[in-house]
C-alpha positions, -999 to +999 in steps of 0.1 A: +512+382-439+543+388-414+575+402-429+607+414-422+631+441-438+670+433-440+690+462-453+724+457-453+750+490-453+782+499-456+794+536-447+760+554-458+746+565-427+730+594-443+711+578-471+700+548-449+684+575-430+668+586-456+655+552-464+641+547-429+622+578-434+603+565-462+595+534-445+581+550-414+557+566-439+545+529-454+508+522-454+518+485-440+552+485-418+576+458-413+573+434-382+610+441-381+635+458-393+670+442-396+703+465-401+734+450-407+760+474-409+795+466-419+811+503-417+844+504-401+833+533-380+803+541-359+788+568-372+756+546-389+753+533-355+754+571-336+727+582-361+700+553-358+706+559-319+698+594-320+668+583-346+645+559-333+625+536-356+599+511-344+609+472-347+645+482-354+674+455-343+708+468-352+739+448-358+774+461-365+793+433-382+832+425-378+854+419-408+846+380-409+809+393-417+815+420-438+805+420-477+772+420-493+760+381-492+776+377-455+758+406-443+727+392-460+734+359-447+740+372-411+706+393-415+683+364-425+699+344-392+686+372-371+648+372-387+622+358-365+612+322-372+575+330-375+582+359-406+567+350-437+583+371-463+619+387-462+625+422-478+657+429-490+664+469-500+700+490-508+707+512-487+704+540-510+671+537-520+637+556-509+602+542-512+571+551-525+543+552-494+524+518-508+557+499-515+558+471-489+515+468-495+526+462-533+547+437-527+525+416-503+497+418-528+521+403-556+530+375-531+492+369-523+483+371-563+497+335-571+508+312-542+534+299-568+555+335-562+584+328-543+605+360-553+590+395-558+612+425-568+598+463-568+604+491-600+631+522-596+608+551-612+637+573-611+656+550-637+625+546-658+628+562-692+595+544-707+575+564-731+540+559-741+544+549-779+531+578-803+511+561-829+517+589-853+558+584-848+577+553-867+603+539-845+634+526-857+634+491-840+671+492-842+673+526-816+636+518-798+624+487-781+586+487-780+565+466-753+531+471-748+519+502-763+555+517-747+588+527-762+622+528-746+651+542-760+681+523-766+718+534-751+745+525-771+753+496-758+720+477-769+721+498-804+751+483-816+739+449-804+709+454-824+726+461-854+752+430-851+723+410-844+735+399-811+702+415-785+684+392-769+646+379-783+635+374-747+617+401-726+632+421-703+643+402-668+649+371-688+681+353-696+688+341-728+709+309-733+741+334-741+730+352-709+732+388-721+692+402-715+671+432-717+683+456-684+654+483-693+630+468-666+593+473-674+570+504-680+544+514-653+519+492-665+507+483-628+509+447-640+530+422-629+553+402-651+573+370-644+612+375-649+642+354-645+663+378-626+654+402-597+673+434-589+691+430-554+683+468-550+648+455-544+638+423-540+619+404-516+614+364-512+595+334-492+614+329-457+608+291-463+634+290-495+661+301-471+658+267-455+675+252-489+695+282-505+715+314-495+738+340-506+768+327-522+802+336-504+817+335-537+805+371-543+824+390-520+829+424-507+809+445-531+792+414-547+782+422-583+757+397-597+750+380-564+713+392-567+713+373-604+727+340-585+702+341-557+676+345-584+681+317-607+685+296-575+653+307-560+634+298-596+640+260-581+611+266-559+589+288-577+583+321-596+602+353-595+581+386-608+588+422-606+553+443-599+555+475-616+531+490-588+558+485-558+579+516-564+612+532-551+640+554-561+674+540-563+702+565-558+734+544-566+757+563-538+793+563-548+806+554-515+815+518-507+817+512-546+848+493-562+872+511-583+865+507-623+891+480-628+878+459-604+845+467-614+852+457-652+869+424-642+840+417-621+811+426-645+831+398-671+841+369-644+808+373-622+788+375-655+802+343-664+796+326-630+761+334-632+754+325-670+769+289-662+748+287-633+715+293-654+730+271-682+758+247-673+759+234-708+755+261-733+756+256-772+781+266-794+765+296-807+757+309-774+790+307-762+803+324-791+775+353-787+786+356-748+819+363-759+810+384-788+790+407-767+813+404-739+840+423-761+816+444-777+807+458-742+844+461-733+851+479-768+823+505-759+837+513-727+869+519-744+853+544-770+837+564-737+875+571-735+868+600-762+834+606-758+828+611-722+846+632-697+854+606-670+881+593-693+904+574-667+870+558-655+859+543-686+896+535-693+904+516-661+874+496-663+879+487-700+911+476-688+894+456-658+868+440-685+896+428-710+918+412-680+887+396-665+880+378-701+913+369-709+915+350-672+884+330-680+908+314-708+935+304-677+909+303-644+872+297-647+853+305-616+845+278-596+806+274-590+802+273-549 
């Protein structure tokens, strides 16, 4: 299958170079690499000029095209017409050598698949289940012979009866699903949501949908928005064989207040995209979980060393929640 790689970047020349070096070592190399750079300087351009990569096309965009969703749409517009698959990667990821090979294998395994995501191995905390141990279901999630230690936010939700009853990657009617990913079983799992650090789609769906410009700048949850739209045309899956590492480089990210506000408002946006008319019970659960998660960030003021960041994110979440009563996001 002929495939293209689109990488949107902003002020991260060194992480981008690390990613491209891992692309160079792939068992299957992209037919083209489209780099869409929204940086306000030319450090990335200079670095790529000094380090040549096969089939690479570089574009430095101006303010009018800057921002993750705008850059992704720009990148799609530059992809070759005969490309069959468009792969997207965050600029702070590093691939295992057979990443693209396994992505293509997943597409070829089922003609109904339109979207494929990979698995971040450095963020995978699943362990094989020890049959001699009794695991507290409020503190551990069990799945196919593996266990996952729940974080505080999920432990609290478990005790309050607010946890999702669906497998990872699925969005319940009240939106807040499991975010633990899957154990590395070498299997393919159908999901609702793919993660923007590593997702790929059949090019044909871009004739019908694009990345929403509602998600400006950092674009939190833009991947969920696109994943939900893509399901109109087929299945989304995660293949645990397509592996990479995601390093969450801090440069280019919003401050914690803006992040907290986006978590709530953008979260409401994608919830109502998937479920335009949720039940009263689902509405109550969505709001309850939103407030529980905000409360945990407030508790982090005294339980972590990053007290200012925790408080400002809590403030952003609460402002975002109150703002929904005055002005709900309009779907584009």
